[in-house]
N, C-alpha and C positions, 0 to 999 in steps of 0.2 A: 504494500500500500504506500509506504514511504517513497519508494522509487517511482511509482506511478505518479504520485503527487509532485515529485520533483520535475518530471517531464511536463506535466500540465502547467505548473507554475512558470517554467522556462518559456513556454509557448504562449501564455496568456498575453493579451494586449495586441495581437495582430488582428486588424479589422477584417481580413479575409477569412479568419476562422469564425465560423458561425456556432459551432457546438463541439463539446467534448463529451464522449461517452466512455466511461472507464470502469473497469473492475480489476484492481491491482495493476499489473503491467500489460493488460490487454486494453488497448486504447483505440477508440474510433474518433477521428477528427473530421468534422464536416466543414467544407469550404463553400465559397459562393457558387462555384460551377464545376462541372465535370472536366472541362478543359483545363482549369487551374489545377485540379488534382492530377491530371495527366502530365502537365508540364512539371509540376513539383516532383512527382515520382521519377520522371526521367532525369531531372536535374540532380536530385540527391543520389540516384543510382550511379551517375557519372562520378560522384564524389566518394563513392564507396559505402553508402547507406542504403539499406533495403527497406522499402515500404511496399505495401500491398494494396491493390484496389479491392473494393467491395463489389461483387457482381450485382447485388440487388440495390445498392445505394451509390450511384456513380459520382455523387458530389462528396463522397467521403473516402478516406483511406485509413488503414490501420497500422498501428505501431505495435509490434509484438516482440520485444527483445527477450533474450533468455533471462531467466530468473536470477542468474549469477552475474548479471551486468553490474559493473561498478559505478559509483557516482561520477568518477572521472570519465568513464565511457559514455555515460548519459550526457554529461556536459558537452563532450565532443560531438555526439550525435545531434544534440539540440543546436549547436552552433551551425552545423550543416543545414539542419531544417530551417533555422532562422534566416540563413543566407538565401535558401530557396524560396521561402515565403516572401522575403523582400523583393526578390527578383520577379515573382509572378504578380505582385500587387499592381 
């Protein structure tokens, strides 16, 4: 729960994020449009971060890191995500 909250807190404040749905480290993030989700997923993948589409919710993506992820790894991943979110705004 603590690690999931860390990710959510790191990403709060981006106007393109419309909603967080989270249970521990299983996180769904809804954006403004499916095209922004697509751009973000491709951008972060090129930087070494894997995110996944939801088949039934095209305007959202999921973050599902391993339970053993460290706080430092979370910060590194969130920096990549923030860079991508700024790029697609």
